[in-house]
Rosetta silent file (secondary structure, phi, psi, omega in degrees, C-alpha in Angstrom):
SEQUENCE: XXXXXXXXXXXXXXXXXXXXXXXXXXXXXXXXXXXXXXXXXXXXXXXXXXXXXXXXXXXXXXXXXXXXXXXXXXXXXXXXXXXXXXXXXXXXXXXXXXXXXXXXXXXXXXXXXXXXXXXXXXXXXXXXXXXXXXXXXXXXXXXXXXXXXXXXXXXXXXXXXXXXXXXXXXXXXXXXXXXXXXXXXXXXXXXXXXXXXXXXXXXXXXXXXXXXXXXXXXXXXXXXXXXXXXXXXXXXXXXXXXXXXXXXXXXXXXXXXXXXXXXXXXXXXXXXXXX
SCORE:     score description
SCORE:     0.000 S_00000001
   1 L     0.000  -45.636 -178.083   -8.334  -19.204    5.095 S_00000001
   2 L   -79.682  -22.137 -172.004   -4.870  -18.436    3.715 S_00000001
   3 L   -62.301  -25.766 -179.967   -3.129  -21.365    5.380 S_00000001
   4 L   -89.442   -0.896 -174.890   -4.382  -23.803    2.745 S_00000001
   5 L  -105.758  144.586  172.253   -3.273  -21.587   -0.137 S_00000001
   6 L   -88.898  123.797 -174.109    0.045  -21.358   -1.938 S_00000001
   7 E  -112.416  123.467  178.573    0.986  -17.685   -2.160 S_00000001
   8 E  -116.857  133.954 -178.453    3.369  -16.377   -4.802 S_00000001
   9 E  -119.697  118.310  176.933    4.702  -12.829   -4.866 S_00000001
  10 E   -93.714  112.841 -173.120    6.280  -11.439   -8.024 S_00000001
  11 L   120.992  152.215 -178.015    8.594   -8.673   -6.872 S_00000001
  12 L  -137.825   27.724  179.973   10.813   -8.313   -3.823 S_00000001
  13 L   -81.896 -160.472 -175.367   10.473   -4.661   -2.875 S_00000001
  14 H   -59.742  -43.400 -177.686    9.101   -3.098    0.298 S_00000001
  15 H   -69.253  -37.017  176.712    5.526   -4.270   -0.164 S_00000001
  16 H   -61.915  -46.704  179.275    6.614   -7.824   -0.942 S_00000001
  17 H   -62.211  -41.348  179.885    8.752   -7.889    2.203 S_00000001
  18 H   -62.228  -43.248  179.990    5.935   -6.396    4.259 S_00000001
  19 H   -63.574  -47.943 -179.568    3.470   -9.040    3.060 S_00000001
  20 H   -59.817  -46.141 -179.937    5.834  -11.930    3.725 S_00000001
  21 H   -61.000  -46.444 -179.192    6.674  -10.585    7.173 S_00000001
  22 H   -64.673  -41.036 -179.746    3.028  -10.002    8.089 S_00000001
  23 H   -65.041  -42.368 -177.985    1.893  -13.395    6.859 S_00000001
  24 H   -75.977  -46.087 -177.399    4.617  -15.245    8.745 S_00000001
  25 H   -66.868  -30.341  178.289    4.638  -13.201   11.953 S_00000001
  26 L   -90.438    4.000  179.921    0.859  -13.371   12.212 S_00000001
  27 L    58.682   35.343  177.294    0.857  -17.115   11.500 S_00000001
  28 L   -86.991  -19.847 -179.930   -1.423  -16.581    8.496 S_00000001
  29 L  -154.998  156.911  178.727    0.761  -18.750    6.261 S_00000001
  30 L   -96.631  159.133  179.570    3.719  -21.094    6.557 S_00000001
  31 H   -57.313  -37.292 -176.956    7.122  -20.580    4.952 S_00000001
  32 H   -68.353  -16.407 -178.476    6.571  -23.605    2.739 S_00000001
  33 H  -101.267    6.583 -179.970    3.451  -21.993    1.249 S_00000001
  34 E  -121.400  134.603  173.511    5.091  -18.698    0.261 S_00000001
  35 E  -139.168  160.628 -177.485    7.396  -18.072   -2.672 S_00000001
  36 E  -147.444  153.406  178.712    8.718  -14.951   -4.360 S_00000001
  37 E  -136.194  155.624  174.934   10.519  -13.952   -7.539 S_00000001
  38 L  -162.208  145.216 -179.353   12.555  -11.048   -8.832 S_00000001
  39 L   -71.733  -14.519  178.429   14.836  -10.716  -11.840 S_00000001
  40 L   -92.551  113.080 -174.842   17.574   -9.444   -9.503 S_00000001
  41 H   -62.656  -35.719  179.818   19.269  -12.452   -7.961 S_00000001
  42 H   -63.214  -35.244  179.899   20.691  -10.472   -5.043 S_00000001
  43 H   -65.595  -46.420 -177.814   17.163   -9.397   -4.070 S_00000001
  44 H   -70.708  -32.719  176.437   15.736  -12.906   -3.967 S_00000001
  45 H   -63.541  -41.112  178.966   18.740  -14.233   -2.081 S_00000001
  46 H   -63.307  -43.095 -179.855   18.207  -11.567    0.572 S_00000001
  47 H   -64.744  -42.131  179.497   14.497  -12.425    0.847 S_00000001
  48 H   -64.059  -41.612 -179.582   15.237  -16.138    1.133 S_00000001
  49 H   -67.669  -38.631 -176.878   17.840  -15.556    3.825 S_00000001
  50 H   -71.581  -40.068 -171.813   15.589  -13.203    5.812 S_00000001
  51 H  -116.494  -11.809  179.380   12.410  -15.284    5.771 S_00000001
  52 L    73.819   24.459  179.437   13.390  -18.802    4.758 S_00000001
  53 L   -98.551  165.617  176.358   10.960  -18.914    1.826 S_00000001
  54 E   -75.464  132.468  176.565   11.520  -20.297   -1.668 S_00000001
  55 E  -132.662  158.279 -177.631   12.722  -17.633   -4.108 S_00000001
  56 E  -156.408  161.957  172.847   13.599  -17.643   -7.783 S_00000001
  57 L   -95.042    2.330 -178.889   14.437  -15.326  -10.670 S_00000001
  58 L  -101.748  104.826 -179.543   11.814  -17.100  -12.786 S_00000001
  59 H   -61.349  -36.239 -178.999    8.425  -15.373  -12.505 S_00000001
  60 H   -62.911  -34.513  179.409    6.673  -18.207  -14.308 S_00000001
  61 H   -64.217  -38.368  177.661    7.801  -20.685  -11.661 S_00000001
  62 H   -62.490  -42.697  179.433    6.094  -18.607   -8.975 S_00000001
  63 H   -63.402  -44.343 -179.698    2.840  -18.656  -10.964 S_00000001
  64 H   -60.733  -38.269 -176.422    3.049  -22.419  -11.467 S_00000001
  65 H   -77.217  -16.583 -162.343    3.618  -23.006   -7.740 S_00000001
  66 L  -113.335  150.873  169.745    0.869  -20.672   -6.488 S_00000001
  67 L   -90.968  -33.892  178.051   -2.893  -20.446   -5.941 S_00000001
  68 E  -119.472  125.166 -179.573   -2.666  -16.704   -5.278 S_00000001
  69 E  -113.450  117.162  179.067   -0.300  -14.572   -7.364 S_00000001
  70 E   -99.104  120.193  178.642    0.524  -11.117   -6.025 S_00000001
  71 E   -91.272   89.542 -176.875    1.907   -8.724   -8.615 S_00000001
  72 L   -97.099   59.313 -176.844    4.073   -6.523   -6.393 S_00000001
  73 L  -128.720  160.667  177.121    5.678   -4.588   -9.246 S_00000001
  74 L   -69.808  153.302  179.833    5.671   -1.011  -10.511 S_00000001
  75 H   -58.549  -31.690 -179.756    3.202   -0.183  -13.298 S_00000001
  76 H   -66.306  -23.724 -177.820    6.114    0.401  -15.673 S_00000001
  77 H   -99.653   -7.514 -170.719    7.215   -3.232  -15.208 S_00000001
  78 H   -65.053  -43.218 -177.070    3.782   -4.848  -15.222 S_00000001
  79 H   -60.078  -43.615  179.331    3.404   -5.446  -18.954 S_00000001
  80 H   -61.136  -42.983  179.123    6.729   -7.294  -19.159 S_00000001
  81 H   -63.126  -44.488 -179.262    5.747   -9.474  -16.196 S_00000001
  82 H   -64.276  -35.137  175.996    2.341  -10.271  -17.687 S_00000001
  83 H   -63.629  -38.162 -178.549    3.958  -11.276  -20.977 S_00000001
  84 H   -68.584  -41.334 -168.185    6.224  -13.655  -19.080 S_00000001
  85 H  -106.844  -10.037 -171.991    3.572  -15.321  -16.934 S_00000001
  86 H   -50.398  -43.575 -176.607    0.321  -14.915  -18.843 S_00000001
  87 H   -67.220  -20.522 -178.298    0.294  -18.414  -20.315 S_00000001
  88 H   -88.833  -13.022 -178.084    0.709  -19.954  -16.850 S_00000001
  89 L   -80.901  127.254  177.316   -2.296  -18.172  -15.322 S_00000001
  90 L  -118.732  171.536 -179.299   -5.433  -20.324  -15.210 S_00000001
  91 L   -68.355  -10.563  178.040   -8.974  -19.701  -13.989 S_00000001
  92 L   -84.842   -8.382 -176.180   -8.063  -21.620  -10.821 S_00000001
  93 L  -106.130  142.873  175.664   -5.571  -18.950   -9.798 S_00000001
  94 E   -98.427  129.182  178.791   -6.294  -15.601   -8.153 S_00000001
  95 E  -108.340  125.380  179.674   -4.260  -12.636   -9.392 S_00000001
  96 E  -116.966  115.986 -176.828   -3.809   -9.666   -7.047 S_00000001
  97 E  -104.595  132.547  175.801   -2.289   -6.562   -8.644 S_00000001
  98 L  -107.999   10.493 -176.113   -0.632   -3.716   -6.723 S_00000001
  99 L   -73.239  114.074 -175.552    0.419   -1.782   -9.850 S_00000001
 100 L   -60.619  130.563  172.316   -0.721    1.805   -9.326 S_00000001
 101 L    84.448  -13.414 -175.037   -3.087    3.185  -11.937 S_00000001
 102 L   -88.282  114.121 -175.560   -3.343    0.059  -14.106 S_00000001
 103 L   -66.089  153.720  176.906   -7.028   -0.912  -14.557 S_00000001
 104 H   -58.402  -40.338 -178.877   -8.264   -4.463  -14.135 S_00000001
 105 H   -58.576  -39.190  179.761   -9.552   -4.405  -17.714 S_00000001
 106 H   -67.938  -36.416  177.572   -6.043   -3.731  -19.019 S_00000001
 107 H   -68.866  -41.629  179.977   -4.638   -6.628  -17.002 S_00000001
 108 H   -58.261  -36.738 -178.139   -7.421   -8.922  -18.205 S_00000001
 109 L   -65.104  -21.151 -176.909   -6.495   -8.223  -21.825 S_00000001
 110 L  -106.208    7.280  176.712   -3.025   -9.627  -21.208 S_00000001
 111 L  -125.115  164.029  179.242   -4.164  -12.738  -19.353 S_00000001
 112 L   -57.033  150.294 -179.345   -6.312  -15.710  -20.401 S_00000001
 113 L   -57.727  137.546  178.621  -10.056  -15.080  -20.648 S_00000001
 114 L    86.664    8.361 -179.529  -11.876  -15.450  -17.335 S_00000001
 115 L   -62.218  139.204 -178.407   -8.864  -14.613  -15.161 S_00000001
 116 E   -91.799  114.651 -173.129   -9.799  -13.788  -11.550 S_00000001
 117 E  -127.682  134.644  169.472   -8.313  -10.418  -10.639 S_00000001
 118 E  -122.762  131.107  178.425   -8.395   -8.223   -7.553 S_00000001
 119 E  -104.420  138.961 -175.834   -6.686   -4.852   -7.702 S_00000001
 120 E  -136.390  143.676  171.810   -5.301   -3.315   -4.529 S_00000001
 121 E  -119.297  101.759  177.921   -3.682   -0.055   -3.490 S_00000001
 122 L   -93.047 -172.085  170.096   -1.698   -0.544   -0.256 S_00000001
 123 L  -142.529  170.162 -168.993    0.778    1.799    1.386 S_00000001
 124 H   -67.168  -18.632  178.836    4.256    1.630    2.848 S_00000001
 125 H   -65.067   -9.814  173.138    3.044    1.565    6.468 S_00000001
 126 H   -58.633  -24.151  179.716    2.402   -2.127    5.850 S_00000001
 127 H   -60.969  -25.041  178.960    6.098   -2.515    6.707 S_00000001
 128 H  -117.425   22.739  176.513    5.190   -1.972   10.371 S_00000001
 129 L    71.023   19.445 -177.895    1.788   -3.692   10.264 S_00000001
 130 L  -124.690   33.195 -177.561   -0.083   -0.385   10.069 S_00000001
 131 E   -74.451  165.101  173.130   -0.928   -0.283    6.379 S_00000001
 132 E  -129.958  120.498 -176.643   -4.100    0.928    4.708 S_00000001
 133 E  -128.206  136.656  175.043   -5.202   -0.945    1.588 S_00000001
 134 E  -112.178  138.328 -176.399   -8.193   -0.470   -0.698 S_00000001
 135 E  -123.723  146.167  174.311   -9.381   -3.326   -2.922 S_00000001
 136 E  -135.282  143.264 -174.339  -11.543   -3.572   -6.030 S_00000001
 137 E  -103.293  146.718  175.088  -12.685   -6.787   -7.726 S_00000001
 138 L   -83.060  173.152 -175.295  -12.659   -7.761  -11.365 S_00000001
 139 L   -58.414  -35.299 -173.750  -15.582   -9.210  -13.286 S_00000001
 140 L   -99.391   -0.363  179.427  -14.551  -12.825  -12.735 S_00000001
 141 L   -81.457  141.047 -177.583  -13.428  -12.571   -9.101 S_00000001
 142 L   -96.872  174.279  174.611  -15.717  -14.124   -6.491 S_00000001
 143 H   -61.487  -36.676  177.629  -16.617  -13.121   -2.947 S_00000001
 144 H   -65.296  -38.905  177.349  -14.170  -15.777   -1.764 S_00000001
 145 H   -60.757  -44.284  178.725  -11.459  -14.211   -3.916 S_00000001
 146 H   -62.453  -42.273  179.389  -12.131  -10.834   -2.312 S_00000001
 147 H   -61.852  -39.815  178.365  -12.044  -12.408    1.155 S_00000001
 148 H   -65.207  -44.183 -179.726   -8.671  -14.016    0.372 S_00000001
 149 H   -64.560  -39.845  178.290   -7.232  -10.748   -0.919 S_00000001
 150 H   -64.392  -40.679  179.851   -8.491   -8.887    2.151 S_00000001
 151 H   -61.224  -37.887  178.100   -6.958  -11.517    4.423 S_00000001
 152 H   -57.674  -48.882 -172.801   -3.598  -10.990    2.702 S_00000001
 153 H   -87.843  -16.351  172.511   -3.545   -7.268    3.393 S_00000001
 154 H   -75.747  -11.360  172.284   -5.201   -7.435    6.792 S_00000001
 155 L   -70.690  -15.668 -178.267   -2.053   -9.296    7.831 S_00000001
 156 L  -130.690   19.570  178.777   -0.300   -5.910    7.527 S_00000001
 157 E   154.548 -148.426  179.468   -3.015   -3.369    8.355 S_00000001
 158 E  -106.847  159.447  175.559   -6.612   -2.471    7.528 S_00000001
 159 E  -131.315  152.363  170.106   -8.553   -2.943    4.296 S_00000001
 160 E  -134.378  155.686  177.960  -11.534   -1.277    2.642 S_00000001
 161 E  -110.426  129.708 -178.810  -13.437   -2.276   -0.493 S_00000001
 162 L  -132.766  168.192  169.720  -14.146    0.373   -3.131 S_00000001
 163 L   -71.878  147.563 -175.533  -15.285    0.614   -6.727 S_00000001
 164 H   -58.883  -33.578 -178.995  -12.330    0.436   -9.085 S_00000001
 165 H   -60.681  -19.507 -179.338  -12.971    3.977  -10.333 S_00000001
 166 H   -89.686   -6.625 -174.150  -12.085    5.182   -6.812 S_00000001
 167 H   -68.370  -30.229  176.138   -8.665    3.522   -6.668 S_00000001
 168 H   -65.347  -37.401  177.170   -6.828    6.443   -8.244 S_00000001
 169 H   -66.781  -38.015  175.997   -8.219    8.648   -5.471 S_00000001
 170 H   -62.048  -40.800  178.116   -7.063    6.067   -2.911 S_00000001
 171 H   -59.981  -43.242 -179.857   -3.611    6.211   -4.499 S_00000001
 172 H   -67.579  -32.021 -177.187   -3.566    9.977   -4.138 S_00000001
 173 H   -90.207  -74.496 -173.540   -4.718    9.863   -0.505 S_00000001
 174 H   -87.443  -29.220  178.801   -3.465    6.821    1.394 S_00000001
 175 H   -64.745  -47.598  179.264   -1.120    5.313   -1.194 S_00000001
 176 H   -92.164  -13.899 -173.537    0.971    8.472   -1.442 S_00000001
 177 H   -52.803  -40.757  178.987   -0.137    9.861    1.928 S_00000001
 178 H   -54.903  -34.581  178.952    2.771    8.566    4.035 S_00000001
 179 H   -63.853  -38.489  178.968    5.124   10.763    1.992 S_00000001
 180 H   -64.744  -42.535 -177.484    3.046   13.826    2.872 S_00000001
 181 H   -69.336  -35.563  175.837    3.098   12.920    6.565 S_00000001
 182 H   -61.382  -38.817  178.212    6.859   12.306    6.531 S_00000001
 183 H   -66.338  -40.054  177.064    7.248   15.806    5.130 S_00000001
 184 H   -61.616  -46.532  179.955    4.970   17.182    7.865 S_00000001
 185 H   -61.623  -44.985  179.189    6.987   15.383   10.563 S_00000001
 186 H   -60.966  -40.221 -179.780   10.267   16.614    9.118 S_00000001
 187 H   -67.483  -41.402  177.078    8.909   20.165    8.998 S_00000001
 188 H   -61.924  -41.033  178.857    7.673   20.000   12.587 S_00000001
 189 H   -65.121  -40.988  176.017   11.087   18.733   13.672 S_00000001
 190 H   -59.172  -41.450  179.080   12.783   21.559   11.774 S_00000001
 191 H   -63.480  -40.853  177.784   10.501   23.987   13.590 S_00000001
 192 H   -60.246  -40.846  178.019   11.431   22.421   16.917 S_00000001
 193 H   -64.208  -41.184 -178.047   15.114   22.905   16.109 S_00000001
 194 H   -61.393  -34.597 -178.308   14.463   26.521   15.126 S_00000001
 195 L   -95.081   11.129  167.701   12.893   27.269   18.514 S_00000001
 196 L   116.020    0.519  179.210   15.710   25.651   20.454 S_00000001
 197 L   -86.252  155.577  172.936   15.223   21.857   20.680 S_00000001
 198 L   -71.197  157.313 -178.494   17.873   19.327   19.698 S_00000001
 199 H   -59.366  -45.482 -177.940   17.279   17.486   16.417 S_00000001
 200 H   -61.868  -46.285 -179.168   16.760   14.112   18.106 S_00000001
 201 H   -66.710  -42.731 -179.533   14.266   15.415   20.642 S_00000001
 202 H   -61.424  -43.354 -179.114   12.385   17.487   18.063 S_00000001
 203 H   -67.919  -41.749  178.915   12.043   14.524   15.687 S_00000001
 204 H   -62.131  -45.003  179.684   10.960   12.153   18.437 S_00000001
 205 H   -66.102  -40.615 -179.300    8.309   14.585   19.696 S_00000001
 206 H   -64.209  -46.730 -178.890    7.058   15.350   16.178 S_00000001
 207 H   -64.058  -44.344 -179.314    6.696   11.677   15.204 S_00000001
 208 H   -67.045  -33.475  178.170    4.995   10.720   18.470 S_00000001
 209 H   -64.362  -43.238  177.992    2.632   13.689   18.181 S_00000001
 210 H   -65.960  -44.332  178.473    1.483   12.546   14.725 S_00000001
 211 H   -60.872  -46.958 -177.579    1.143    8.945   15.926 S_00000001
 212 H   -65.088  -40.124  179.375   -0.769    9.972   19.032 S_00000001
 213 H   -63.685  -43.528  178.921   -3.119   12.287   17.150 S_00000001
 214 H   -63.970  -42.926  179.963   -3.958    9.548   14.619 S_00000001
 215 H   -64.360  -39.981  178.579   -4.508    6.977   17.376 S_00000001
 216 H   -63.019  -42.300  178.712   -6.769    9.362   19.286 S_00000001
 217 H   -62.813  -47.232 -176.863   -8.847    9.979   16.171 S_00000001
 218 H   -67.382  -44.743 -173.411   -9.184    6.285   15.334 S_00000001
 219 H   -77.210  -28.062  178.395   -9.899    5.050   18.854 S_00000001
 220 H   -89.111  -24.954 -176.610  -12.398    7.773   19.814 S_00000001
 221 L    71.016   10.673 -179.814  -14.159    7.929   16.463 S_00000001
 222 L   -75.637  154.309  174.630  -14.486   11.687   16.963 S_00000001
 223 L   -67.326  140.109 -178.546  -14.504   14.136   14.058 S_00000001
 224 H   -59.005  -31.822  177.749  -11.035   15.684   13.629 S_00000001
 225 H   -63.702  -38.127  178.998  -12.537   19.156   13.933 S_00000001
 226 H   -68.057  -41.238  177.767  -13.928   18.302   17.357 S_00000001
 227 H   -65.015  -38.695  176.996  -10.570   16.903   18.502 S_00000001
 228 H   -59.564  -42.309 -179.302   -8.865   20.033   17.197 S_00000001
 229 H   -64.305  -28.206  177.839  -11.271   22.126   19.295 S_00000001
 230 H   -64.496  -28.789 -176.092  -10.269   20.099   22.379 S_00000001
 231 H   -90.647  -26.808 -172.001   -6.701   21.358   21.975 S_00000001
 232 L   -94.996   92.639  176.480   -7.423   24.955   21.021 S_00000001
 233 L   -80.214  152.955 -177.693   -8.280   26.940   24.127 S_00000001
 234 L   -55.734  127.823  178.173   -9.399   30.589   23.731 S_00000001
 235 L    67.891   14.900 -174.283   -6.448   32.888   23.143 S_00000001
 236 L   -91.444 -171.922 -176.189   -4.035   29.961   23.503 S_00000001
 237 H   -73.413  -40.984 -175.399   -0.982   28.675   21.707 S_00000001
 238 H   -63.840  -42.490 -178.735   -2.681   26.042   19.497 S_00000001
 239 H   -68.281  -30.592  175.474   -5.165   28.461   17.938 S_00000001
 240 H   -65.800  -41.001  177.600   -2.319   30.865   17.228 S_00000001
 241 H   -67.106  -41.209  179.935   -0.472   28.076   15.430 S_00000001
 242 H   -63.730  -39.994  176.877   -3.580   26.974   13.520 S_00000001
 243 H   -55.873  -41.802  179.596   -4.162   30.546   12.366 S_00000001
 244 H   -66.469  -40.793  178.489   -0.667   30.517   10.867 S_00000001
 245 H   -63.151  -43.396  179.063   -1.269   27.153    9.150 S_00000001
 246 H   -66.112  -39.188  178.864   -4.515   28.390    7.624 S_00000001
 247 H   -62.936  -34.918  179.785   -2.830   31.630    6.578 S_00000001
 248 L   -83.371   -4.000  175.593   -0.132   29.591    4.846 S_00000001
 249 L    80.014   28.584 -178.650   -2.677   27.479    2.978 S_00000001
 250 H   -57.476  -47.113 -177.777   -1.857   24.095    4.551 S_00000001
 251 H   -60.016  -47.562  179.810   -5.363   22.738    4.036 S_00000001
 252 H   -64.307  -39.698 -179.750   -5.483   23.804    0.384 S_00000001
 253 H   -63.738  -42.370  178.570   -1.974   22.519   -0.265 S_00000001
 254 H   -66.025  -41.924  177.089   -2.784   19.044    1.096 S_00000001
 255 H   -59.636  -43.843  179.837   -6.003   18.904   -0.935 S_00000001
 256 H   -65.428  -35.460  179.225   -4.050   19.888   -4.046 S_00000001
 257 H   -64.127  -45.263  178.771   -1.391   17.258   -3.314 S_00000001
 258 H   -63.466  -41.952 -179.593   -3.974   14.461   -3.122 S_00000001
 259 H   -64.320  -43.187 -178.686   -5.641   15.705   -6.289 S_00000001
 260 H   -67.909  -38.506  177.836   -2.367   15.892   -8.217 S_00000001
 261 H   -66.140  -35.552  176.808   -1.294   12.420   -7.085 S_00000001
 262 H   -63.033  -44.335  178.927   -4.696   11.099   -8.162 S_00000001
 263 H   -62.688  -40.552  179.721   -4.236   12.601  -11.619 S_00000001
 264 H   -64.674  -36.218  176.909   -0.755   11.070  -11.852 S_00000001
 265 H   -61.354  -42.015  177.745   -2.185    7.656  -10.991 S_00000001
 266 H   -64.774  -37.901  178.933   -4.607    8.004  -13.906 S_00000001
 267 H   -63.705  -39.852  178.243   -1.741    9.040  -16.171 S_00000001
 268 H   -63.250  -39.843  177.784    0.218    5.918  -15.258 S_00000001
 269 H   -64.657  -39.740  179.900   -2.785    3.767  -16.110 S_00000001
 270 H   -65.655  -38.376  177.745   -3.164    5.532  -19.461 S_00000001
 271 H   -61.309  -39.665  178.482    0.504    4.900  -20.279 S_00000001
 272 H   -63.905  -40.538 -175.440   -0.044    1.185  -19.665 S_00000001
 273 H   -67.360  -28.298 -176.117   -3.096    1.150  -21.930 S_00000001
 274 L   -86.790   -4.834 -179.571   -1.339    2.617  -24.934 S_00000001
 275 L   -74.241    0.000    0.000    1.444    0.013  -24.999 S_00000001
């Protein structure tokens, strides 16, 4: 599906690199069909050298060359990019935005009438092909447009389709979620060091434990509570540890973190709207 399409990525950060890598390594697209832009010349030179794709500092050139335009920029930079490229976007082009918090309606106002837009919230695990991305479609986007956007992000992980109103919640959960898990892993490793393990061993065990637990959950399809019960034998070590986590409010703290990140996503969207 993607092999016949010209794909342009505006931005050269982690998500841009992850997409290019996933598309090429999975043979979903050829180098000649991918291009990328960034206002920082050193960034585009690095991307060109790493992947052998066409790069430029001219965002408009990427739009002109492409059937699918991926806006891989921060919400704070999105308005400037849309001003630069808006006149080049036609109804024949699909626009995929990764700007956190910025509604499709706000993007539509800065592009020609009838623009086909899909909004997506991915996460950084796309860098290792294990990303989680949620997509929502704009008024003028077709089922084929959605299928193309899903194919893009399934090259670097899994995708789900949600209503746009749910994307801020996705941002708070899976978009920001890797940061929470990195903190958990670091804390577990610190605990391992405290009880006598070397830093390297503690970190390796902590990371593999998180990976293994997630894989077990996904592959068995079991409820996490049931899997937790498999580990917690009566009067054992795991239930003693869980008691301490509950006493410390881990569950409430994680819920509050997702909620606060969701609110921040909405705030970013509101900032875009008032410009």
